[in-house]
N, C-alpha and C positions, 0 to 999 in steps of 0.2 A: 681790757685793763693794762696798764701799765705798772711792772711790778719795780718798785725802787730799790729795794734791798731785801735781803734775808727775812724779815719778819713780814714784810707784805706777800711774800713766798709762802710763810708758815701760815698766814690768814686764810690762806685758801683751804687748809683742812679744817671740814666742819667739826664744831665743839662737839657734837653729840655721837662722834665715832670711838672707838676703840681703838687706841695708838699704843705703838712700840717705839720709844725713841732711843736709837742705837748713840751709844758714847757722848752720853751728855755733860760728864765730867762735873763742873760745879756751875754750867750755864746751860740747862735744860730749855729748850726753846718752848714746851708745851708743860701744863701741869693741870693737875684734875683728877679726878676719881675714876676716867676711863684712860690715862696714860699712866703705862708701865715703861720701866727702864733696863736697857740692857748695857752693860759694860764689861772689861777685862779685869774692872777691879771693884770689889764692894765698897761702900762709901766711906766706911774707915780707911780704907787705903786708897782712896783717892784723895783724902784728906791729906793723908802722908805724901801722896805725890804731889800736891800742889806745894804743900811746904818745901820739899824737896828740889822743887823748881823756883821757889823764892818768890811764889805766888801766895800775898796774904787774902786768903778768903774764907770769910765766917763757915764755921762747920753748918750753919742752917740753909745756905745756898748750895751746898750738896742734895742732889735728892735720894731718897732710898733705891739703891738699885734692886731690881725684883730678879732679874736672871743675871747670873755672875758666870764667864767663860774667860780663863786668862789665855786661852786661845781663839778668842772671839768667834768660836762655835754656836752659830744659833740653833745647832740641832738639839740642844739642851730645852730650849722652849718647846713646850708640849700644849700651847695654845694657839690661837688665830686672833688676827685683828683685822680692822677696816683700813688701816693706814700703818705704814712703817715710814719714820723720819729718822735720816741718816744726815747729820750735818759734820761734813770734813774728816769723815770716817773711811770712806768709800777707798781712797789713797793708799789706806793701812791694809788692805786686805790682801792676804798671801796667796789667796785662790778665789779670784774674780768672779768666776764661774759659777763656782759652787756657793759662793756668797748669794749671786745673783739665784740663783736656783733656791736655796735655801731659803732667801725673801720671799719667792713665790710663793714656797710650801706653808708661809705664813700669815700668807694674805687670803681674807675670805674671797670669793667669788666676788668680782668687781672691786676688791680691794686696789689700793694706792700705794705706791712707792716713792714718797717725796726724798728727793737726793740734792743736797747740797755739795759741792766740790770746792776746793781753794782754787783759786787762777795760779799756778806754779811760777807765773812770770814775775809775779808780785810777793812771794812769801819765802821761806826757808828752804823751801825745795828747789829753789832757784833752778840751781846747777847740777840738780839730779835729773839723768836721762828720764824720759818716759819710757813707760813699759810699753814694748811691741806687742803685737799681735802674737807671734809665736812665743814669747815669754807667757804671755795670759794663757794660752792653749797648753804650753808645755807644764805649767803649774796645775791646771786642771787635770791632764794626764797621768802625771806624776803624785795626783791626789797631796800635795804640799799643805801641811798645817804649819811651817815655820817658814819664813824667808829665807833666800840663800844666802852665802857668807856674801856675796857679789852686793846683794841691797844692804848690808849692816855695813860695807867698807863704804859705799858711797855716800852713804848718810854719814858716817864719821868724817869721811873727807870732805864732802862738798856742801854740807848743809851751811847755810848763812844766815844772816839776821833775817828776823822777822817783822821789819818795819815798813808795811807796805808805801807807806808815802814816801820811803826812801827809794823803793824799788821803782815808783812811778816817776820818780827823778833821774832815774838811771843809775842809782847807786845801788848794784846788787852784793857790795862787798866782795871779800876774799874766799874763793870757795876752798883754799886749804887751809883758813884761820884756825879753825877747830883743832888742826893735829899739829900746827905750831907753837901752842901754847907749853 
């Protein structure tokens, strides 16, 4: 089967499985009685965050968040799942190795981690350098729970527009526009 988009990918998840969806914000990919949600903010704070970003989403679009950790720590969850689904969250992990280990601990034997990641060539991260293997291992060895200052500076200085169609046409914007304002 050829998967055309993320919806086709998510349709691979059997409906009878117990699922944890990480970071649904106002657009969860799954719903149902066997679907649980994890985020860094609860529903009310996600609604406020969306408003602060100028997004006009109806409160009913936001799911109830079953597990909340401001630092994104999956260790607060004392349950297990057949599937963990993460869409556009992996790139925000402070400690990727710890995150992957934590996901493994949440999965039942034979469980699956369904992972969707943005293509940084066509989004607001276009100018931000990729993490290298040494940085990933360093974060794990140091047991980081917060991003280093370098990450905040890169994000502030190098974030660009988030219009994929413009990126596809070669218009990546100005990497320093956010600090020129």
